[in-house]
All heavy atoms as a GROMACS GRO file, in nm:
protein
  593
    1MET      N    1  -0.409  -1.015  -1.241
    1MET     CA    2  -0.458  -0.891  -1.185
    1MET      C    3  -0.386  -0.866  -1.052
    1MET      O    4  -0.377  -0.954  -0.968
    1MET     CB    5  -0.609  -0.899  -1.163
    1MET     CG    6  -0.666  -0.776  -1.096
    1MET     SD    7  -0.846  -0.776  -1.090
    1MET     CE    8  -0.872  -0.839  -0.927
    2LYS      N    9  -0.335  -0.747  -1.036
    2LYS     CA   10  -0.265  -0.710  -0.914
    2LYS      C   11  -0.364  -0.643  -0.819
    2LYS      O   12  -0.442  -0.557  -0.859
    2LYS     CB   13  -0.150  -0.616  -0.947
    2LYS     CG   14  -0.060  -0.587  -0.831
    2LYS     CD   15   0.068  -0.525  -0.879
    2LYS     CE   16   0.067  -0.377  -0.853
    2LYS     NZ   17   0.193  -0.312  -0.881
    3VAL      N   18  -0.358  -0.683  -0.690
    3VAL     CA   19  -0.443  -0.626  -0.588
    3VAL      C   20  -0.354  -0.571  -0.477
    3VAL      O   21  -0.262  -0.638  -0.431
    3VAL     CB   22  -0.540  -0.732  -0.530
    3VAL    CG1   23  -0.620  -0.676  -0.415
    3VAL    CG2   24  -0.632  -0.785  -0.638
    4ILE      N   25  -0.382  -0.448  -0.435
    4ILE     CA   26  -0.304  -0.383  -0.330
    4ILE      C   27  -0.394  -0.360  -0.211
    4ILE      O   28  -0.503  -0.303  -0.224
    4ILE     CB   29  -0.246  -0.249  -0.380
    4ILE    CG1   30  -0.155  -0.275  -0.500
    4ILE    CG2   31  -0.172  -0.178  -0.269
    4ILE    CD1   32  -0.111  -0.152  -0.573
    5ILE      N   33  -0.349  -0.404  -0.093
    5ILE     CA   34  -0.429  -0.393   0.028
    5ILE      C   35  -0.350  -0.320   0.136
    5ILE      O   36  -0.237  -0.357   0.167
    5ILE     CB   37  -0.470  -0.532   0.081
    5ILE    CG1   38  -0.547  -0.608  -0.025
    5ILE    CG2   39  -0.552  -0.519   0.208
    5ILE    CD1   40  -0.580  -0.750   0.014
    6LYS      N   41  -0.409  -0.216   0.190
    6LYS     CA   42  -0.352  -0.146   0.305
    6LYS      C   43  -0.422  -0.204   0.428
    6LYS      O   44  -0.544  -0.201   0.436
    6LYS     CB   45  -0.379   0.004   0.294
    6LYS     CG   46  -0.321   0.084   0.406
    6LYS     CD   47  -0.172   0.077   0.401
    6LYS     CE   48  -0.108   0.208   0.439
    6LYS     NZ   49   0.036   0.201   0.428
    7ILE      N   50  -0.346  -0.260   0.520
    7ILE     CA   51  -0.405  -0.328   0.636
    7ILE      C   52  -0.384  -0.244   0.761
    7ILE      O   53  -0.273  -0.198   0.789
    7ILE     CB   54  -0.343  -0.467   0.655
    7ILE    CG1   55  -0.364  -0.551   0.530
    7ILE    CG2   56  -0.403  -0.535   0.777
    7ILE    CD1   57  -0.300  -0.687   0.534
    8ARG      N   58  -0.492  -0.225   0.835
    8ARG     CA   59  -0.489  -0.158   0.965
    8ARG      C   60  -0.512  -0.265   1.072
    8ARG      O   61  -0.621  -0.321   1.081
    8ARG     CB   62  -0.600  -0.053   0.976
    8ARG     CG   63  -0.594   0.053   0.870
    8ARG     CD   64  -0.483   0.149   0.895
    8ARG     NE   65  -0.491   0.257   0.798
    8ARG     CZ   66  -0.389   0.325   0.755
    8ARG    NH1   67  -0.270   0.297   0.800
    8ARG    NH2   68  -0.405   0.420   0.668
    9PHE      N   69  -0.408  -0.295   1.146
    9PHE     CA   70  -0.417  -0.397   1.250
    9PHE      C   71  -0.468  -0.336   1.380
    9PHE      O   72  -0.448  -0.218   1.406
    9PHE     CB   73  -0.280  -0.462   1.273
    9PHE     CG   74  -0.232  -0.541   1.156
    9PHE    CD1   75  -0.139  -0.489   1.068
    9PHE    CD2   76  -0.279  -0.668   1.134
    9PHE    CE1   77  -0.094  -0.562   0.959
    9PHE    CE2   78  -0.235  -0.743   1.026
    9PHE     CZ   79  -0.142  -0.689   0.938
   10GLY      N   80  -0.534  -0.418   1.462
   10GLY     CA   81  -0.582  -0.374   1.592
   10GLY      C   82  -0.707  -0.289   1.587
   10GLY      O   83  -0.734  -0.214   1.680
   11ALA      N   84  -0.784  -0.299   1.480
   11ALA     CA   85  -0.908  -0.222   1.468
   11ALA      C   86  -1.015  -0.280   1.560
   11ALA      O   87  -1.010  -0.397   1.598
   11ALA     CB   88  -0.957  -0.224   1.324
   12SER      N   89  -1.113  -0.199   1.594
   12SER     CA   90  -1.220  -0.247   1.682
   12SER      C   91  -1.318  -0.337   1.607
   12SER      O   92  -1.385  -0.419   1.668
   12SER     CB   93  -1.295  -0.129   1.743
   12SER     OG   94  -1.351  -0.048   1.641
   13LYS      N   95  -1.326  -0.322   1.475
   13LYS     CA   96  -1.420  -0.401   1.394
   13LYS      C   97  -1.352  -0.439   1.262
   13LYS      O   98  -1.282  -0.357   1.201
   13LYS     CB   99  -1.544  -0.315   1.367
   13LYS     CG  100  -1.650  -0.382   1.288
   13LYS     CD  101  -1.767  -0.287   1.270
   13LYS     CE  102  -1.867  -0.344   1.172
   13LYS     NZ  103  -1.976  -0.252   1.146
   14GLU      N  104  -1.373  -0.563   1.220
   14GLU     CA  105  -1.315  -0.606   1.092
   14GLU      C  106  -1.404  -0.561   0.978
   14GLU      O  107  -1.525  -0.578   0.982
   14GLU     CB  108  -1.302  -0.758   1.089
   14GLU     CG  109  -1.195  -0.810   1.182
   14GLU     CD  110  -1.170  -0.958   1.167
   14GLU    OE1  111  -1.226  -1.022   1.076
   14GLU    OE2  112  -1.094  -1.011   1.248
   15LYS      N  113  -1.342  -0.502   0.874
   15LYS     CA  114  -1.418  -0.465   0.754
   15LYS      C  115  -1.324  -0.449   0.636
   15LYS      O  116  -1.204  -0.431   0.652
   15LYS     CB  117  -1.503  -0.341   0.776
   15LYS     CG  118  -1.430  -0.212   0.795
   15LYS     CD  119  -1.529  -0.098   0.813
   15LYS     CE  120  -1.454   0.032   0.837
   15LYS     NZ  121  -1.544   0.144   0.847
   16PHE      N  122  -1.382  -0.459   0.517
   16PHE     CA  123  -1.312  -0.454   0.390
   16PHE      C  124  -1.370  -0.337   0.311
   16PHE      O  125  -1.490  -0.331   0.292
   16PHE     CB  126  -1.341  -0.584   0.314
   16PHE     CG  127  -1.224  -0.642   0.244
   16PHE    CD1  128  -1.166  -0.759   0.290
   16PHE    CD2  129  -1.172  -0.583   0.131
   16PHE    CE1  130  -1.060  -0.817   0.223
   16PHE    CE2  131  -1.065  -0.640   0.064
   16PHE     CZ  132  -1.009  -0.757   0.110
   17GLU      N  133  -1.286  -0.244   0.265
   17GLU     CA  134  -1.334  -0.130   0.186
   17GLU      C  135  -1.256  -0.121   0.056
   17GLU      O  136  -1.134  -0.134   0.056
   17GLU     CB  137  -1.314   0.001   0.262
   17GLU     CG  138  -1.396   0.017   0.385
   17GLU     CD  139  -1.369   0.150   0.455
   17GLU    OE1  140  -1.286   0.230   0.406
   17GLU    OE2  141  -1.430   0.172   0.560
   18LYS      N  142  -1.326  -0.095  -0.053
   18LYS     CA  143  -1.262  -0.073  -0.182
   18LYS      C  144  -1.246   0.078  -0.200
   18LYS      O  145  -1.339   0.153  -0.175
   18LYS     CB  146  -1.346  -0.130  -0.294
   18LYS     CG  147  -1.282  -0.118  -0.430
   18LYS     CD  148  -1.359  -0.190  -0.537
   18LYS     CE  149  -1.282  -0.177  -0.667
   18LYS     NZ  150  -1.340  -0.255  -0.772
   19PHE      N  151  -1.126   0.122  -0.240
   19PHE     CA  152  -1.109   0.266  -0.262
   19PHE      C  153  -1.036   0.297  -0.392
   19PHE      O  154  -0.968   0.396  -0.404
   19PHE     CB  155  -1.043   0.335  -0.141
   19PHE     CG  156  -0.900   0.300  -0.117
   19PHE    CD1  157  -0.798   0.378  -0.168
   19PHE    CD2  158  -0.867   0.190  -0.042
   19PHE    CE1  159  -0.666   0.346  -0.144
   19PHE    CE2  160  -0.735   0.158  -0.016
   19PHE     CZ  161  -0.635   0.237  -0.068
   20GLY      N  162  -1.055   0.213  -0.488
   20GLY     CA  163  -0.993   0.237  -0.619
   20GLY      C  164  -0.984   0.107  -0.696
   20GLY      O  165  -1.023   0.002  -0.648
   21ASP      N  166  -0.933   0.116  -0.815
   21ASP     CA  167  -0.921  -0.001  -0.902
   21ASP      C  168  -0.814  -0.095  -0.847
   21ASP      O  169  -0.695  -0.066  -0.853
   21ASP     CB  170  -0.887   0.044  -1.043
   21ASP     CG  171  -0.893  -0.070  -1.142
   21ASP    OD1  172  -0.984  -0.154  -1.128
   21ASP    OD2  173  -0.809  -0.074  -1.232
   22GLY      N  174  -0.858  -0.208  -0.790
   22GLY     CA  175  -0.764  -0.306  -0.737
   22GLY      C  176  -0.699  -0.266  -0.606
   22GLY      O  177  -0.600  -0.324  -0.566
   23ARG      N  178  -0.755  -0.165  -0.538
   23ARG     CA  179  -0.699  -0.118  -0.411
   23ARG      C  180  -0.805  -0.133  -0.303
   23ARG      O  181  -0.920  -0.095  -0.322
   23ARG     CB  182  -0.653   0.026  -0.422
   23ARG     CG  183  -0.542   0.042  -0.524
   23ARG     CD  184  -0.493   0.185  -0.532
   23ARG     NE  185  -0.446   0.237  -0.406
   23ARG     CZ  186  -0.321   0.221  -0.359
   23ARG    NH1  187  -0.233   0.155  -0.430
   23ARG    NH2  188  -0.285   0.273  -0.245
   24TYR      N  189  -0.762  -0.184  -0.188
   24TYR     CA  190  -0.854  -0.209  -0.077
   24TYR      C  191  -0.792  -0.166   0.055
   24TYR      O  192  -0.670  -0.161   0.068
   24TYR     CB  193  -0.888  -0.359  -0.068
   24TYR     CG  194  -0.960  -0.411  -0.189
   24TYR    CD1  195  -0.891  -0.461  -0.298
   24TYR    CD2  196  -1.099  -0.408  -0.195
   24TYR    CE1  197  -0.957  -0.507  -0.410
   24TYR    CE2  198  -1.166  -0.455  -0.306
   24TYR     CZ  199  -1.094  -0.503  -0.413
   24TYR     OH  200  -1.161  -0.549  -0.524
   25LEU      N  201  -0.880  -0.136   0.149
   25LEU     CA  202  -0.840  -0.107   0.286
   25LEU      C  203  -0.904  -0.214   0.373
   25LEU      O  204  -1.025  -0.237   0.364
   25LEU     CB  205  -0.889   0.032   0.327
   25LEU     CG  206  -0.849   0.083   0.464
   25LEU    CD1  207  -0.698   0.084   0.482
   25LEU    CD2  208  -0.904   0.223   0.486
   26LEU      N  209  -0.823  -0.282   0.451
   26LEU     CA  210  -0.871  -0.392   0.534
   26LEU      C  211  -0.841  -0.363   0.680
   26LEU      O  212  -0.728  -0.333   0.715
   26LEU     CB  213  -0.802  -0.522   0.491
   26LEU     CG  214  -0.830  -0.648   0.572
   26LEU    CD1  215  -0.979  -0.683   0.569
   26LEU    CD2  216  -0.747  -0.764   0.519
   27TYR      N  217  -0.946  -0.366   0.761
   27TYR     CA  218  -0.931  -0.347   0.905
   27TYR      C  219  -0.938  -0.483   0.971
   27TYR      O  220  -1.035  -0.558   0.950
   27TYR     CB  221  -1.044  -0.258   0.959
   27TYR     CG  222  -1.041  -0.117   0.909
   27TYR    CD1  223  -1.108  -0.081   0.792
   27TYR    CD2  224  -0.970  -0.019   0.977
   27TYR    CE1  225  -1.106   0.049   0.746
   27TYR    CE2  226  -0.966   0.112   0.931
   27TYR     CZ  227  -1.035   0.145   0.815
   27TYR     OH  228  -1.031   0.274   0.770
   28LEU      N  229  -0.837  -0.518   1.051
   28LEU     CA  230  -0.834  -0.645   1.121
   28LEU      C  231  -0.828  -0.620   1.271
   28LEU      O  232  -0.759  -0.529   1.317
   28LEU     CB  233  -0.712  -0.728   1.078
   28LEU     CG  234  -0.711  -0.772   0.932
   28LEU    CD1  235  -0.580  -0.840   0.898
   28LEU    CD2  236  -0.828  -0.865   0.904
   29SER      N  237  -0.897  -0.705   1.347
   29SER     CA  238  -0.908  -0.685   1.491
   29SER      C  239  -0.790  -0.744   1.569
   29SER      O  240  -0.789  -0.738   1.690
   29SER     CB  241  -1.039  -0.744   1.542
   29SER     OG  242  -1.041  -0.883   1.516
   30PHE      N  243  -0.693  -0.798   1.500
   30PHE     CA  244  -0.578  -0.858   1.567
   30PHE      C  245  -0.449  -0.796   1.515
   30PHE      O  246  -0.450  -0.724   1.416
   30PHE     CB  247  -0.576  -1.011   1.547
   30PHE     CG  248  -0.576  -1.052   1.402
   30PHE    CD1  249  -0.458  -1.064   1.331
   30PHE    CD2  250  -0.695  -1.079   1.336
   30PHE    CE1  251  -0.457  -1.101   1.198
   30PHE    CE2  252  -0.696  -1.116   1.203
   30PHE     CZ  253  -0.576  -1.127   1.133
   31GLU      N  254  -0.340  -0.823   1.583
   31GLU     CA  255  -0.210  -0.774   1.540
   31GLU      C  256  -0.147  -0.871   1.440
   31GLU      O  257  -0.182  -0.989   1.437
   31GLU     CB  258  -0.118  -0.756   1.662
   31GLU     CG  259  -0.165  -0.648   1.758
   31GLU     CD  260  -0.178  -0.511   1.695
   31GLU    OE1  261  -0.091  -0.473   1.612
   31GLU    OE2  262  -0.275  -0.440   1.727
   32GLU      N  263  -0.053  -0.824   1.363
   32GLU     CA  264   0.013  -0.906   1.261
   32GLU      C  265   0.091  -1.020   1.325
   32GLU      O  266   0.161  -1.001   1.424
   32GLU     CB  267   0.108  -0.819   1.179
   32GLU     CG  268   0.174  -0.891   1.066
   32GLU     CD  269   0.260  -0.798   0.980
   32GLU    OE1  270   0.269  -0.679   1.011
   32GLU    OE2  271   0.318  -0.849   0.885
   33ASP      N  272   0.076  -1.141   1.266
   33ASP     CA  273   0.152  -1.257   1.313
   33ASP      C  274   0.184  -1.346   1.194
   33ASP      O  275   0.165  -1.307   1.079
   33ASP     CB  276   0.076  -1.333   1.423
   33ASP     CG  277  -0.058  -1.389   1.377
   33ASP    OD1  278  -0.087  -1.387   1.256
   33ASP    OD2  279  -0.134  -1.436   1.463
   34SER      N  280   0.230  -1.466   1.219
   34SER     CA  281   0.273  -1.556   1.111
   34SER      C  282   0.158  -1.608   1.024
   34SER      O  283   0.180  -1.651   0.912
   34SER     CB  284   0.351  -1.674   1.169
   34SER     OG  285   0.269  -1.747   1.256
   35ASP      N  286   0.035  -1.604   1.075
   35ASP     CA  287  -0.081  -1.652   0.999
   35ASP      C  288  -0.151  -1.544   0.919
   35ASP      O  289  -0.248  -1.571   0.848
   35ASP     CB  290  -0.184  -1.716   1.094
   35ASP     CG  291  -0.131  -1.839   1.163
   35ASP    OD1  292  -0.048  -1.910   1.100
   35ASP    OD2  293  -0.171  -1.866   1.277
   36THR      N  294  -0.103  -1.422   0.927
   36THR     CA  295  -0.172  -1.309   0.864
   36THR      C  296  -0.184  -1.326   0.713
   36THR      O  297  -0.290  -1.297   0.656
   36THR     CB  298  -0.099  -1.177   0.898
   36THR    OG1  299  -0.094  -1.164   1.040
   36THR    CG2  300  -0.173  -1.059   0.840
   37LYS      N  301  -0.079  -1.371   0.645
   37LYS     CA  302  -0.085  -1.388   0.499
   37LYS      C  303  -0.199  -1.481   0.459
   37LYS      O  304  -0.274  -1.451   0.366
   37LYS     CB  305   0.046  -1.444   0.445
   37LYS     CG  306   0.156  -1.345   0.436
   37LYS     CD  307   0.275  -1.405   0.366
   37LYS     CE  308   0.380  -1.431   0.470
   37LYS     NZ  309   0.505  -1.480   0.419
   38THR      N  310  -0.212  -1.592   0.530
   38THR     CA  311  -0.317  -1.689   0.499
   38THR      C  312  -0.455  -1.631   0.526
   38THR      O  313  -0.547  -1.648   0.444
   38THR     CB  314  -0.297  -1.817   0.583
   38THR    OG1  315  -0.165  -1.866   0.560
   38THR    CG2  316  -0.398  -1.923   0.546
   39ILE      N  317  -0.470  -1.561   0.636
   39ILE     CA  318  -0.600  -1.503   0.671
   39ILE      C  319  -0.640  -1.396   0.569
   39ILE      O  320  -0.755  -1.394   0.524
   39ILE     CB  321  -0.595  -1.444   0.814
   39ILE    CG1  322  -0.580  -1.557   0.916
   39ILE    CG2  323  -0.719  -1.361   0.844
   39ILE    CD1  324  -0.546  -1.511   1.055
   40VAL      N  325  -0.548  -1.309   0.532
   40VAL     CA  326  -0.578  -1.205   0.434
   40VAL      C  327  -0.613  -1.266   0.300
   40VAL      O  328  -0.706  -1.222   0.232
   40VAL     CB  329  -0.461  -1.104   0.424
   40VAL    CG1  330  -0.484  -1.007   0.310
   40VAL    CG2  331  -0.444  -1.029   0.554
   41ARG      N  332  -0.541  -1.369   0.261
   41ARG     CA  333  -0.571  -1.437   0.134
   41ARG      C  334  -0.711  -1.497   0.135
   41ARG      O  335  -0.785  -1.485   0.036
   41ARG     CB  336  -0.467  -1.546   0.108
   41ARG     CG  337  -0.474  -1.601  -0.031
   41ARG     CD  338  -0.363  -1.696  -0.055
   41ARG     NE  339  -0.413  -1.827  -0.021
   41ARG     CZ  340  -0.347  -1.939  -0.037
   41ARG    NH1  341  -0.225  -1.936  -0.083
   41ARG    NH2  342  -0.400  -2.053  -0.006
   42GLU      N  343  -0.751  -1.558   0.246
   42GLU     CA  344  -0.886  -1.615   0.258
   42GLU      C  345  -0.993  -1.506   0.255
   42GLU      O  346  -1.096  -1.522   0.190
   42GLU     CB  347  -0.898  -1.698   0.386
   42GLU     CG  348  -0.818  -1.826   0.385
   42GLU     CD  349  -0.866  -1.926   0.281
   42GLU    OE1  350  -0.988  -1.933   0.255
   42GLU    OE2  351  -0.780  -1.995   0.224
   43LEU      N  352  -0.970  -1.396   0.326
   43LEU     CA  353  -1.066  -1.285   0.325
   43LEU      C  354  -1.079  -1.225   0.185
   43LEU      O  355  -1.189  -1.194   0.140
   43LEU     CB  356  -1.023  -1.178   0.425
   43LEU     CG  357  -1.037  -1.212   0.572
   43LEU    CD1  358  -0.970  -1.105   0.658
   43LEU    CD2  359  -1.183  -1.227   0.611
   44LEU      N  360  -0.967  -1.209   0.117
   44LEU     CA  361  -0.969  -1.157  -0.020
   44LEU      C  362  -1.042  -1.252  -0.113
   44LEU      O  363  -1.121  -1.210  -0.198
   44LEU     CB  364  -0.826  -1.133  -0.068
   44LEU     CG  365  -0.808  -1.069  -0.204
   44LEU    CD1  366  -0.874  -0.932  -0.208
   44LEU    CD2  367  -0.661  -1.057  -0.237
   45SER      N  368  -1.022  -1.380  -0.094
   45SER     CA  369  -1.090  -1.481  -0.174
   45SER      C  370  -1.242  -1.471  -0.158
   45SER      O  371  -1.316  -1.472  -0.256
   45SER     CB  372  -1.043  -1.621  -0.132
   45SER     OG  373  -1.120  -1.721  -0.191
   46ARG      N  374  -1.288  -1.459  -0.035
   46ARG     CA  375  -1.432  -1.447  -0.009
   46ARG      C  376  -1.488  -1.317  -0.065
   46ARG      O  377  -1.597  -1.315  -0.123
   46ARG     CB  378  -1.461  -1.455   0.140
   46ARG     CG  379  -1.466  -1.596   0.190
   46ARG     CD  380  -1.516  -1.600   0.332
   46ARG     NE  381  -1.408  -1.658   0.410
   46ARG     CZ  382  -1.373  -1.624   0.531
   46ARG    NH1  383  -1.439  -1.530   0.595
   46ARG    NH2  384  -1.273  -1.681   0.592
   47HIS      N  385  -1.414  -1.209  -0.048
   47HIS     CA  386  -1.461  -1.078  -0.093
   47HIS      C  387  -1.472  -1.070  -0.246
   47HIS      O  388  -1.566  -1.011  -0.298
   47HIS     CB  389  -1.367  -0.969  -0.041
   47HIS     CG  390  -1.414  -0.831  -0.069
   47HIS    ND1  391  -1.517  -0.772   0.001
   47HIS    CD2  392  -1.373  -0.738  -0.159
   47HIS    CE1  393  -1.537  -0.650  -0.046
   47HIS    NE2  394  -1.451  -0.628  -0.143
   48LEU      N  395  -1.376  -1.128  -0.316
   48LEU     CA  396  -1.374  -1.122  -0.462
   48LEU      C  397  -1.445  -1.239  -0.528
   48LEU      O  398  -1.470  -1.236  -0.649
   48LEU     CB  399  -1.230  -1.116  -0.512
   48LEU     CG  400  -1.149  -0.994  -0.470
   48LEU    CD1  401  -1.007  -1.006  -0.523
   48LEU    CD2  402  -1.214  -0.866  -0.520
   49GLY      N  403  -1.475  -1.344  -0.452
   49GLY     CA  404  -1.538  -1.463  -0.511
   49GLY      C  405  -1.443  -1.544  -0.596
   49GLY      O  406  -1.483  -1.607  -0.693
   50THR      N  407  -1.316  -1.541  -0.563
   50THR     CA  408  -1.212  -1.612  -0.636
   50THR      C  409  -1.154  -1.721  -0.546
   50THR      O  410  -1.133  -1.696  -0.428
   50THR     CB  411  -1.099  -1.514  -0.674
   50THR    OG1  412  -1.155  -1.409  -0.751
   50THR    CG2  413  -0.991  -1.582  -0.754
   51PRO      N  414  -1.126  -1.840  -0.599
   51PRO     CA  415  -1.064  -1.944  -0.516
   51PRO      C  416  -0.930  -1.898  -0.458
   51PRO      O  417  -0.851  -1.832  -0.527
   51PRO     CB  418  -1.043  -2.061  -0.612
   51PRO     CG  419  -1.136  -2.035  -0.726
   51PRO     CD  420  -1.152  -1.886  -0.735
   52ALA      N  421  -0.906  -1.931  -0.333
   52ALA     CA  422  -0.782  -1.889  -0.265
   52ALA      C  423  -0.658  -1.942  -0.335
   52ALA      O  424  -0.551  -1.880  -0.328
   52ALA     CB  425  -0.786  -1.934  -0.119
   53GLN      N  426  -0.669  -2.056  -0.404
   53GLN     CA  427  -0.554  -2.114  -0.473
   53GLN      C  428  -0.506  -2.025  -0.588
   53GLN      O  429  -0.392  -2.037  -0.632
   53GLN     CB  430  -0.589  -2.253  -0.530
   53GLN     CG  431  -0.625  -2.355  -0.427
   53GLN     CD  432  -0.770  -2.346  -0.381
   53GLN    OE1  433  -0.848  -2.265  -0.429
   53GLN    NE2  434  -0.806  -2.428  -0.285
   54ARG      N  435  -0.594  -1.938  -0.637
   54ARG     CA  436  -0.558  -1.848  -0.747
   54ARG      C  437  -0.497  -1.717  -0.699
   54ARG      O  438  -0.458  -1.633  -0.779
   54ARG     CB  439  -0.681  -1.820  -0.832
   54ARG     CG  440  -0.733  -1.944  -0.904
   54ARG     CD  441  -0.847  -1.913  -0.996
   54ARG     NE  442  -0.808  -1.812  -1.092
   54ARG     CZ  443  -0.894  -1.729  -1.151
   54ARG    NH1  444  -1.022  -1.736  -1.123
   54ARG    NH2  445  -0.852  -1.641  -1.238
   55ILE      N  446  -0.490  -1.698  -0.567
   55ILE     CA  447  -0.437  -1.574  -0.511
   55ILE      C  448  -0.298  -1.600  -0.454
   55ILE      O  449  -0.279  -1.685  -0.369
   55ILE     CB  450  -0.530  -1.520  -0.401
   55ILE    CG1  451  -0.668  -1.494  -0.459
   55ILE    CG2  452  -0.472  -1.394  -0.339
   55ILE    CD1  453  -0.772  -1.457  -0.356
   56GLU      N  454  -0.200  -1.523  -0.504
   56GLU     CA  455  -0.062  -1.541  -0.461
   56GLU      C  456  -0.013  -1.414  -0.392
   56GLU      O  457  -0.030  -1.303  -0.443
   56GLU     CB  458   0.026  -1.569  -0.584
   56GLU     CG  459   0.171  -1.582  -0.553
   56GLU     CD  460   0.256  -1.596  -0.678
   56GLU    OE1  461   0.201  -1.602  -0.789
   56GLU    OE2  462   0.378  -1.601  -0.664
   57PHE      N  463   0.048  -1.431  -0.275
   57PHE     CA  464   0.106  -1.318  -0.202
   57PHE      C  465   0.239  -1.283  -0.267
   57PHE      O  466   0.328  -1.366  -0.279
   57PHE     CB  467   0.126  -1.356  -0.055
   57PHE     CG  468   0.192  -1.249   0.026
   57PHE    CD1  469   0.127  -1.131   0.054
   57PHE    CD2  470   0.321  -1.266   0.074
   57PHE    CE1  471   0.187  -1.031   0.129
   57PHE    CE2  472   0.383  -1.168   0.150
   57PHE     CZ  473   0.315  -1.050   0.177
   58ILE      N  474   0.253  -1.158  -0.309
   58ILE     CA  475   0.375  -1.112  -0.374
   58ILE      C  476   0.472  -1.053  -0.271
   58ILE      O  477   0.590  -1.082  -0.271
   58ILE     CB  478   0.345  -1.005  -0.482
   58ILE    CG1  479   0.249  -1.061  -0.587
   58ILE    CG2  480   0.473  -0.953  -0.546
   58ILE    CD1  481   0.302  -1.179  -0.664
   59GLY      N  482   0.421  -0.969  -0.182
   59GLY     CA  483   0.507  -0.908  -0.082
   59GLY      C  484   0.445  -0.781  -0.026
   59GLY      O  485   0.331  -0.746  -0.054
   60VAL      N  486   0.525  -0.712   0.053
   60VAL     CA  487   0.484  -0.585   0.114
   60VAL      C  488   0.576  -0.478   0.058
   60VAL      O  489   0.699  -0.492   0.062
   60VAL     CB  490   0.495  -0.592   0.269
   60VAL    CG1  491   0.454  -0.461   0.332
   60VAL    CG2  492   0.411  -0.707   0.324
   61ASP      N  493   0.518  -0.369   0.006
   61ASP     CA  494   0.601  -0.264  -0.052
   61ASP      C  495   0.651  -0.167   0.055
   61ASP      O  496   0.624  -0.183   0.174
   61ASP     CB  497   0.528  -0.192  -0.165
   61ASP     CG  498   0.409  -0.109  -0.120
   61ASP    OD1  499   0.390  -0.089   0.002
   61ASP    OD2  500   0.334  -0.062  -0.208
   62LYS      N  501   0.725  -0.066   0.013
   62LYS     CA  502   0.787   0.028   0.108
   62LYS      C  503   0.684   0.109   0.186
   62LYS      O  504   0.713   0.160   0.293
   62LYS     CB  505   0.882   0.122   0.036
   62LYS     CG  506   0.815   0.213  -0.064
   62LYS     CD  507   0.914   0.303  -0.132
   62LYS     CE  508   0.838   0.390  -0.232
   62LYS     NZ  509   0.921   0.489  -0.292
   63ASN      N  510   0.560   0.119   0.134
   63ASN     CA  511   0.452   0.191   0.203
   63ASN      C  512   0.368   0.099   0.290
   63ASN      O  513   0.261   0.137   0.335
   63ASN     CB  514   0.362   0.261   0.101
   63ASN     CG  515   0.437   0.368   0.026
   63ASN    OD1  516   0.518   0.440   0.082
   63ASN    ND2  517   0.411   0.377  -0.104
   64LYS      N  518   0.414  -0.024   0.307
   64LYS     CA  519   0.347  -0.128   0.386
   64LYS      C  520   0.213  -0.171   0.327
   64LYS      O  521   0.125  -0.214   0.397
   64LYS     CB  522   0.332  -0.085   0.532
   64LYS     CG  523   0.466  -0.064   0.599
   64LYS     CD  524   0.451  -0.037   0.745
   64LYS     CE  525   0.589  -0.019   0.806
   64LYS     NZ  526   0.585   0.008   0.947
   65ASN      N  527   0.201  -0.159   0.195
   65ASN     CA  528   0.085  -0.213   0.124
   65ASN      C  529   0.114  -0.359   0.093
   65ASN      O  530   0.224  -0.394   0.051
   65ASN     CB  531   0.062  -0.139  -0.009
   65ASN     CG  532   0.022   0.004   0.012
   65ASN    OD1  533  -0.059   0.036   0.098
   65ASN    ND2  534   0.080   0.093  -0.067
   66TRP      N  535   0.016  -0.444   0.115
   66TRP     CA  536   0.030  -0.586   0.085
   66TRP      C  537  -0.014  -0.608  -0.059
   66TRP      O  538  -0.122  -0.564  -0.099
   66TRP     CB  539  -0.056  -0.668   0.180
   66TRP     CG  540  -0.006  -0.668   0.321
   66TRP    CD1  541   0.030  -0.559   0.395
   66TRP    CD2  542   0.014  -0.781   0.404
   66TRP    NE1  543   0.071  -0.599   0.520
   66TRP    CE2  544   0.061  -0.734   0.528
   66TRP    CE3  545  -0.006  -0.917   0.386
   66TRP    CZ2  546   0.090  -0.818   0.634
   66TRP    CZ3  547   0.023  -1.000   0.491
   66TRP    CH2  548   0.072  -0.952   0.614
   67ILE      N  549   0.070  -0.675  -0.136
   67ILE     CA  550   0.044  -0.694  -0.279
   67ILE      C  551   0.017  -0.840  -0.307
   67ILE      O  552   0.094  -0.928  -0.267
   67ILE     CB  553   0.162  -0.643  -0.362
   67ILE    CG1  554   0.186  -0.494  -0.330
   67ILE    CG2  555   0.136  -0.662  -0.512
   67ILE    CD1  556   0.312  -0.438  -0.386
   68PHE      N  557  -0.094  -0.864  -0.378
   68PHE     CA  558  -0.134  -0.999  -0.417
   68PHE      C  559  -0.154  -1.002  -0.567
   68PHE      O  560  -0.189  -0.900  -0.628
   68PHE     CB  561  -0.266  -1.038  -0.348
   68PHE     CG  562  -0.254  -1.058  -0.200
   68PHE    CD1  563  -0.264  -0.951  -0.114
   68PHE    CD2  564  -0.233  -1.185  -0.148
   68PHE    CE1  565  -0.253  -0.969   0.023
   68PHE    CE2  566  -0.221  -1.204  -0.011
   68PHE     CZ  567  -0.231  -1.096   0.075
   69ASP      N  568  -0.134  -1.118  -0.626
   69ASP     CA  569  -0.158  -1.138  -0.768
   69ASP      C  570  -0.264  -1.246  -0.782
   69ASP      O  571  -0.256  -1.351  -0.718
   69ASP     CB  572  -0.030  -1.182  -0.840
   69ASP     CG  573  -0.047  -1.188  -0.988
   69ASP    OD1  574  -0.117  -1.100  -1.045
   69ASP    OD2  575   0.008  -1.279  -1.051
   70ILE      N  576  -0.365  -1.219  -0.865
   70ILE     CA  577  -0.472  -1.316  -0.889
   70ILE      C  578  -0.454  -1.370  -1.030
   70ILE      O  579  -0.450  -1.296  -1.128
   70ILE     CB  580  -0.611  -1.251  -0.872
   70ILE    CG1  581  -0.624  -1.198  -0.732
   70ILE    CG2  582  -0.720  -1.353  -0.903
   70ILE    CD1  583  -0.749  -1.121  -0.706
   71HIS      N  584  -0.440  -1.500  -1.040
   71HIS     CA  585  -0.416  -1.567  -1.170
   71HIS      C  586  -0.547  -1.599  -1.235
   71HIS      O  587  -0.638  -1.643  -1.180
   71HIS     CB  588  -0.338  -1.696  -1.152
   71HIS     CG  589  -0.213  -1.679  -1.073
   71HIS    ND1  590  -0.098  -1.627  -1.126
   71HIS    CD2  591  -0.184  -1.705  -0.943
   71HIS    CE1  592  -0.005  -1.624  -1.033
   71HIS    NE2  593  -0.055  -1.671  -0.920
   0.00000   0.00000   0.00000
């Protein structure tokens, strides 16, 4: 299953919103850094109830959407 996440960095409050089939909007209170992939994967794992080991980061598309694959 493919999951697409649009991330808004530097938000005042962290929250996760679903806005379509496999599409999410994630607000994070920090700026992007080297640990962001791991943090987003953990948050997605908790939100979906899926083990983090089953979530693979695919990449960022031209629209800056983060794409993950869940096995």
